[in-house]
N, C-alpha and C positions, 0 to 999 in steps of 0.2 A: 549190438555188434554187427548185425546184418547191414546196417547203413554204412558202417565203416568199410566193410568188405566191398560193397557196391561202389563207394567212393574211390577205393583203391583200384577197382577194375576200371572205372571211368578215367582215373589218372593215367593208368597204363595205356588205355586206348588213346588218350590225348597225346601222350608221349610218342606213340607210334605214328599218329597223324602228323605231329610236328616234324618228326624225322622224315616222313614221306614228303612233306611240304618243302623242307630244306633241300632234299635231294632234287625235287623239281626245280626249285629256284636256282640251285647250283648249276643245273644243266641248261637253264634258260639263257637266251641272249636277247638283247633289245638294241634297236638302232635309234639314234637321235640325229636330227638334221638341223642345219641352219643355212641361211642364204638360199632359200628355195631349193634345197637339196644339193647345193654345191659342195657342202661339207657334210659328211655322214660319219658318225662315230658309233662303233659297236662295243657294247659293254657285256660282260659276263653277269651272271646272276648275283655275283658278289660285288658288282660295281667296278670291276677291273676293266680297263680299256683293252679290248682285244683287237681292234682294228680301226683304221681311219681311211676314208676315201675322200680325195680332194679333186674337184673338177680342174683339169689342166688350165682352164682359163684364169684360175686364181693364182697360178704360180708366176707372179710378176714381182720382181724384187722391190718395186715401188709400193706394192700392196701387202707387205708382210704384216703390218699392224692389223689390217682388216682380216687377213687370213687367221692370225692369232685369235682375234675376237670371235670369228666364226667357229673355230675349233672349240673354244671355251663354251660358246652357246650350244653347239651340237652335243658336247659332253653333258651339259646341264640338262638338255632335252632328254637324252638317253637316261640320265640318272633319275629324272622325274618319272619316266616310264617304268623304270625298274622298281622304284619305290611304290608306284601304283600297283604293279604286278605283285609285289611282296604283300601289300595291304590286302589285295584281293585273295591271295593264297591264305593269308592269316584269317580273314573272315570265313573262308571255306573250312579251314582247320578248326576254328573255334565255334563253328556252327552259328556264326553271326553275333556271338556274344562280344560286346565291346569291353576291352580291357581298360582299367583305370589309366588316366593320363600318366605318361612316363613309364608305364609298365610294358616291358617288351618280352616276348617269348622267343626262343627259349630263355629261361632264367639265367 
């Protein structure tokens, strides 16, 4: 039963580590950009768009399609950065242990 008690202690520590990681991610923000920085999107740690900056040179009624494409690209860039940050936090929280494919924490 000593092993079980140790396992339970490790599980409690892992849960605390995961909660701390989630708090850090929730407080994090990342920026993604497109068009050489002409469009910048800011996302929260949960992937919610918090802001957008658009270079005034892009505000041309004839260029709305390009502007739309750049906003989508900047959002995708920010999303990739947030996913990379979350993966890095997860590695730190799990001590580098790789989880099986498709398994995500917290459960």
